[in-house]
Backbone as numpy.savetxt, mean C-alpha at the origin, in Angstrom:
# Nx Ny Nz CAx CAy CAz Cx Cy Cz
10.72 -18.74 -5.27 9.96 -17.21 -5.30 10.42 -16.03 -5.19
11.44 -15.97 -4.45 12.55 -14.70 -4.32 13.00 -15.04 -5.56
13.29 -16.14 -6.46 14.02 -15.53 -7.69 13.70 -14.85 -8.39
12.09 -15.30 -8.82 11.11 -14.71 -9.67 11.12 -12.96 -9.31
10.59 -12.94 -8.11 10.90 -11.59 -7.35 11.92 -10.73 -7.85
13.62 -11.02 -8.10 14.36 -10.46 -8.34 14.28 -10.71 -9.52
13.57 -11.54 -10.50 13.46 -11.21 -11.98 12.37 -9.99 -12.08
11.33 -10.34 -11.79 10.19 -9.13 -12.17 10.73 -7.88 -11.63
11.75 -7.74 -10.50 12.10 -6.28 -10.13 13.14 -5.79 -11.26
14.17 -6.99 -11.48 14.91 -6.44 -12.87 14.32 -6.34 -14.09
13.39 -6.59 -14.69 12.51 -6.23 -15.61 11.98 -5.60 -15.44
10.98 -4.99 -14.25 10.57 -3.65 -14.37 12.23 -2.66 -13.96
13.06 -3.08 -14.07 14.17 -1.40 -13.68 14.92 -1.95 -15.70
14.76 -2.94 -16.03 15.19 -2.99 -17.52 14.15 -2.05 -18.31
12.69 -2.05 -18.01 11.75 -1.26 -18.56 11.96 0.04 -18.47
11.79 0.11 -17.34 11.61 1.91 -16.62 13.25 2.50 -16.97
14.70 1.50 -17.22 15.55 2.83 -17.57 15.53 2.72 -19.03
15.31 1.91 -20.51 15.36 1.92 -21.32 14.23 2.38 -22.50
12.99 1.90 -22.18 12.07 2.22 -22.20 11.14 3.50 -22.13
10.92 4.43 -21.02 10.15 5.09 -20.27 10.93 6.33 -20.77
10.25 7.46 -21.33 11.46 8.45 -21.77 11.12 9.43 -20.31
11.77 10.45 -20.46 12.05 11.39 -19.21 10.93 12.53 -18.85
9.69 12.76 -19.79 8.94 13.44 -19.15 7.93 12.43 -18.57
7.40 10.71 -19.28 6.87 10.06 -18.42 7.26 9.64 -17.00
9.02 9.50 -17.29 9.43 9.24 -15.90 9.10 10.63 -14.92
9.16 11.55 -15.31 9.35 12.47 -14.24 7.53 12.95 -13.75
6.76 12.31 -14.72 5.14 12.30 -14.25 5.13 11.25 -12.90
5.64 10.31 -13.84 5.36 9.09 -12.61 6.23 9.23 -11.40
7.21 10.25 -11.14 7.89 9.89 -9.75 7.17 11.03 -8.82
6.23 12.25 -9.63 5.14 13.23 -9.31 4.26 12.57 -8.47
4.11 11.61 -9.66 2.58 11.00 -9.28 3.12 9.92 -7.90
3.71 9.54 -7.86 4.75 8.94 -6.52 4.59 9.07 -5.45
4.04 10.38 -5.49 4.47 11.07 -3.63 3.15 10.26 -3.09
1.85 10.86 -3.28 0.77 10.76 -2.55 0.61 9.16 -2.93
0.53 8.68 -4.07 0.55 7.23 -4.30 1.69 6.55 -3.51
2.72 7.18 -3.01 3.81 6.37 -2.27 3.04 6.37 -0.57
2.39 7.10 -0.38 2.10 7.20 0.58 0.49 5.86 1.41
0.04 5.96 0.21 -0.91 4.64 -0.27 -0.36 3.85 -0.23
0.43 3.18 -1.04 0.80 1.96 -0.53 2.18 1.60 -0.04
2.50 2.32 0.21 3.68 2.20 1.51 3.13 1.86 2.54
2.10 3.01 2.74 0.86 2.98 4.18 0.23 1.33 4.16
-0.11 1.07 3.10 -0.55 -0.01 2.81 0.27 -1.17 3.49
1.58 -1.12 2.88 2.51 -2.03 2.94 2.59 -2.00 4.45
2.71 -1.10 5.23 2.81 -0.99 6.54 2.15 -1.80 7.24
0.53 -1.57 6.99 0.03 -2.01 7.71 -0.10 -3.63 7.21
0.24 -4.07 6.36 0.19 -5.42 5.86 1.02 -6.00 6.97
2.15 -5.47 7.47 3.22 -5.99 8.15 2.24 -6.63 9.98
1.47 -6.20 9.97 0.91 -6.56 11.08 0.35 -8.10 10.93
-0.12 -8.99 9.85 -0.44 -9.68 9.32 0.75 -10.65 9.58
1.84 -11.00 9.92 3.09 -11.97 10.33 2.15 -13.12 10.80
3.18 -14.16 10.42 2.71 -15.08 11.03 2.96 -15.08 12.43
2.01 -16.02 13.55 3.24 -16.07 15.01 4.35 -16.89 14.96
5.32 -16.12 15.69 6.52 -16.81 15.71 7.54 -15.78 14.92
7.10 -15.05 14.02 7.82 -13.54 13.47 8.79 -12.91 14.55
9.61 -12.47 14.07 10.08 -11.36 15.17 9.21 -10.75 14.82
8.29 -10.09 14.58 7.34 -8.95 14.26 6.51 -9.13 15.04
5.67 -10.70 15.25 4.55 -10.68 15.77 5.17 -10.78 17.05
6.45 -11.01 17.50 7.08 -11.85 18.51 7.01 -9.86 19.72
7.54 -8.69 18.51 8.03 -7.85 19.37 6.79 -6.92 19.27
6.79 -5.52 19.12 5.66 -4.51 19.29 5.82 -3.98 17.78
6.77 -4.07 17.43 7.18 -3.21 16.39 5.82 -3.28 15.69
5.25 -4.51 15.11 4.04 -4.42 14.08 3.34 -3.29 14.58
2.75 -3.15 15.65 1.63 -2.40 15.92 2.19 -0.53 15.57
3.62 -0.39 15.87 3.76 0.83 15.71 3.58 1.04 13.63
4.45 0.09 13.44 3.71 -0.24 11.67 2.28 0.30 11.30
1.35 -0.74 12.17 0.39 -0.21 11.92 -0.27 0.88 11.84
0.31 1.85 13.18 0.19 3.15 13.30 0.72 4.09 12.41
1.70 3.62 12.15 2.05 4.51 10.94 1.94 4.82 9.58
1.62 3.22 9.23 1.17 2.90 7.83 -0.68 3.08 7.93
-1.31 3.16 8.81 -2.68 3.82 9.00 -2.42 5.47 8.82
-1.99 5.88 9.53 -1.76 7.57 9.41 -1.47 7.60 7.81
-0.20 7.01 7.07 -0.07 7.79 6.39 -1.09 7.55 5.00
-1.54 6.03 5.00 -2.27 6.08 4.15 -4.16 7.10 4.25
-4.06 7.27 5.40 -5.27 8.07 5.52 -5.31 9.49 5.33
-4.04 9.85 5.53 -3.51 11.44 4.94 -3.60 11.14 3.67
-2.98 10.73 2.66 -3.46 10.38 1.39 -4.76 10.72 0.59
-5.57 9.28 1.34 -6.61 8.62 0.74 -7.70 9.62 1.28
-7.76 10.26 2.07 -8.81 11.27 2.73 -8.72 12.31 1.80
-7.08 13.01 1.33 -7.41 14.16 0.81 -8.22 13.82 -0.58
-7.39 12.91 -1.53 -8.07 12.33 -2.52 -9.71 12.17 -2.42
-10.18 11.79 -1.85 -11.80 11.04 -1.48 -12.53 12.51 -1.53
-12.08 13.31 -0.62 -12.56 14.62 -0.46 -12.54 15.33 -1.82
-11.60 15.10 -2.60 -11.64 15.84 -3.95 -12.49 15.14 -4.92
-13.11 14.16 -4.19 -13.75 13.74 -5.88 -14.84 14.46 -5.72
-15.88 15.11 -4.46 -16.89 15.85 -4.76 -16.71 17.69 -4.56
-15.03 17.82 -4.15 -14.73 19.41 -3.73 -13.22 19.48 -4.36
-13.13 20.03 -5.30 -11.53 19.85 -5.89 -10.72 21.12 -5.33
-11.20 21.95 -4.98 -10.96 23.00 -3.76 -9.54 22.36 -2.75
-10.09 21.17 -2.20 -9.45 20.53 -1.10 -7.75 19.93 -1.97
-7.85 20.17 -3.26 -6.60 19.68 -3.49 -5.63 20.69 -3.65
-4.28 20.12 -3.07 -3.46 21.32 -2.62 -2.49 21.88 -3.77
-3.29 22.83 -4.92 -2.17 23.52 -6.30 -2.01 24.56 -5.25
-0.84 24.62 -5.93 -0.02 26.12 -5.50 1.38 25.67 -5.67
2.06 26.21 -5.12 2.96 26.50 -5.03 3.91 26.25 -3.22
5.19 25.26 -3.00 5.45 25.10 -1.82 6.91 26.23 -1.86
6.60 27.27 -1.02 7.88 27.53 -1.17 9.16 27.41 -0.76
10.11 27.86 -1.32 11.95 27.88 -1.59 11.91 26.06 -2.40
10.78 25.48 -2.70 11.05 24.46 -3.72 10.18 24.20 -5.04
9.24 24.69 -5.26 8.76 24.98 -6.41 6.86 24.69 -6.16
6.20 24.00 -7.31 5.13 23.92 -7.08 4.63 22.29 -6.60
2.97 22.78 -6.43 2.74 21.27 -5.43 2.59 19.85 -6.67
2.97 18.79 -6.30 2.47 17.46 -7.35 1.61 17.92 -7.76
0.11 18.29 -7.06 -0.72 18.14 -8.38 -1.06 19.32 -8.93
-0.36 20.52 -8.82 -0.08 21.43 -10.16 0.71 20.88 -11.08
1.88 20.45 -10.74 2.93 19.37 -11.39 2.41 18.52 -12.72
1.38 17.77 -11.69 0.80 17.08 -12.49 -0.15 17.70 -13.80
-0.86 19.12 -13.10 -2.01 19.26 -13.99 -0.93 20.08 -15.09
0.27 20.77 -15.26 1.01 21.02 -15.85 1.35 19.72 -16.81
1.32 18.99 -16.90 2.22 17.29 -17.56 1.24 16.97 -18.11
-0.39 18.09 -18.11 -1.33 17.62 -18.82 -2.54 16.19 -18.14
-2.53 16.43 -17.09 -3.41 15.71 -16.25 -4.83 16.64 -16.18
-5.77 15.92 -16.08 -7.29 16.93 -15.49 -7.36 16.71 -14.08
-7.86 16.78 -13.54 -8.31 17.09 -11.69 -9.04 15.63 -12.37
-10.00 15.56 -12.51 -11.01 14.16 -12.98 -9.63 12.87 -12.60
-8.91 12.99 -13.42 -7.94 12.04 -14.07 -6.66 11.75 -12.50
-6.47 12.70 -12.05 -5.82 13.05 -11.20 -6.24 11.81 -10.01
-7.73 12.59 -9.42 -8.50 11.79 -8.36 -8.69 10.56 -8.58
-9.57 9.48 -9.72 -9.63 8.43 -10.23 -8.21 8.06 -9.92
-6.58 8.46 -10.60 -6.12 7.83 -10.59 -5.49 7.26 -9.24
-5.78 8.05 -8.31 -5.00 8.16 -6.52 -6.37 7.13 -5.64
-7.71 7.46 -6.41 -8.48 6.70 -5.60 -8.44 5.00 -6.18
-8.14 5.23 -7.74 -7.81 3.43 -8.06 -6.64 2.59 -6.93
-5.89 3.58 -6.93 -4.68 2.78 -5.93 -4.88 2.99 -4.71
-5.75 3.47 -4.06 -5.75 3.84 -2.53 -7.12 2.26 -2.82
-7.46 2.43 -3.40 -8.72 1.32 -3.69 -7.96 0.12 -3.96
-6.88 -0.37 -4.33 -6.07 -1.79 -4.92 -5.65 -2.18 -3.79
-4.52 -1.05 -3.28 -4.33 -1.30 -2.06 -5.33 -1.71 -1.11
-6.25 -1.18 -1.16 -7.43 -1.41 -0.03 -8.10 -3.16 0.03
-7.90 -3.11 -1.12 -8.35 -4.95 -1.49 -7.24 -5.68 -1.25
-5.41 -5.45 -1.70 -4.81 -5.91 -0.89 -5.18 -6.59 0.05
-4.94 -5.06 1.21 -4.97 -5.56 2.79 -6.60 -6.49 3.02
-7.50 -6.42 1.88 -8.60 -7.16 2.30 -8.14 -8.37 1.90
-6.94 -8.86 1.24 -7.14 -10.47 0.88 -6.44 -10.83 2.07
-5.64 -10.04 2.06 -4.21 -10.88 3.35 -4.91 -10.24 4.43
-5.98 -10.06 5.00 -7.10 -10.24 6.07 -7.48 -11.76 6.13
-7.89 -11.65 4.90 -9.31 -13.24 4.74 -8.04 -14.36 5.20
-6.56 -14.30 4.31 -6.14 -15.34 4.13 -5.18 -15.36 5.65
-4.57 -14.61 6.03 -4.49 -14.12 8.07 -5.35 -15.16 8.80
-6.92 -14.80 8.37 -7.96 -15.11 9.44 -7.77 -16.69 8.98
-8.01 -17.14 7.77 -7.47 -18.63 7.33 -6.49 -19.43 8.07
-5.35 -18.64 7.73 -4.21 -19.60 8.52 -4.65 -19.41 9.93
-4.71 -18.31 10.18 -4.95 -18.30 11.78 -6.22 -19.70 12.31
-7.18 -19.42 11.84 -7.95 -20.88 12.52 -7.31 -22.30 11.89
-6.76 -22.49 10.92 -6.21 -23.34 10.41 -5.11 -23.88 11.39
-4.22 -22.82 12.36 -3.63 -23.36 13.36 -3.97 -23.18 14.53
-5.20 -22.95 14.67 -6.15 -23.14 15.74 -6.26 -24.31 16.04
-7.40 -24.97 15.07 -7.76 -26.12 14.73 -6.58 -27.30 14.94
-5.45 -26.98 14.41 -4.30 -27.96 14.53 -3.80 -28.43 15.60
-3.67 -26.79 16.70 -3.51 -27.00 18.45 -4.92 -27.78 18.77
-6.02 -27.69 18.30 -6.88 -28.37 19.55 -6.77 -29.85 19.10
-6.47 -30.33 17.82 -5.80 -31.35 17.51 -5.19 -32.39 18.35
-3.89 -31.32 18.64 -3.21 -32.24 19.18 -3.17 -32.31 20.40
-4.10 -31.34 21.27 -4.31 -31.36 22.70 -5.11 -32.24 23.42
-6.13 -32.79 22.45 -7.45 -33.76 22.48 -6.84 -35.06 23.05
-7.30 -35.36 24.18 -6.73 -37.23 24.44 -7.52 -37.88 23.35
-6.62 -38.82 23.12 -7.03 -39.66 21.90 -7.83 -40.80 23.12
-8.79 -41.15 21.89 -10.01 -42.02 22.26 -9.51 -43.42 22.77
-10.13 -44.04 23.40 -9.45 -45.22 23.80 -10.79 -46.17 23.50
-10.59 -47.31 23.09 -12.03 -47.83 23.07 -11.83 -48.90 24.39
-13.65 -48.67 24.53 -13.85 -49.42 26.27 -14.00 -50.87 25.97
């Protein structure tokens, strides 16, 4: 599985290096600001579902990841969810000493407000679906482990 993940990452790197042009790469990097808050926030929340016995499960770190990840995800998702009905909630403008905000830069790159909002909400929705699938898998795994423990602890039936 690790070899497959490494191959996929190398293929993505190759495509991004050789096939993606500078304007598209710059636009993706700008989109990845709030997009990263959604994806990495969900990834930090996913760390909560490590199996029992894992170092993250034994220590309290997974709770910290859950808090940090949910704060990150909620911060970005709430802004874009609000923008569905009120585009004035989008942070257009300029950051002093830095330049244009990410939404302003995306507008200048040719994105419409609707396109921006729909893409961020799609990314947030996909992140939530991935978390839901992980939650279902974790519950099934935990139930199976508990059932195995119950079977082990039951005394063997002796014939009368």
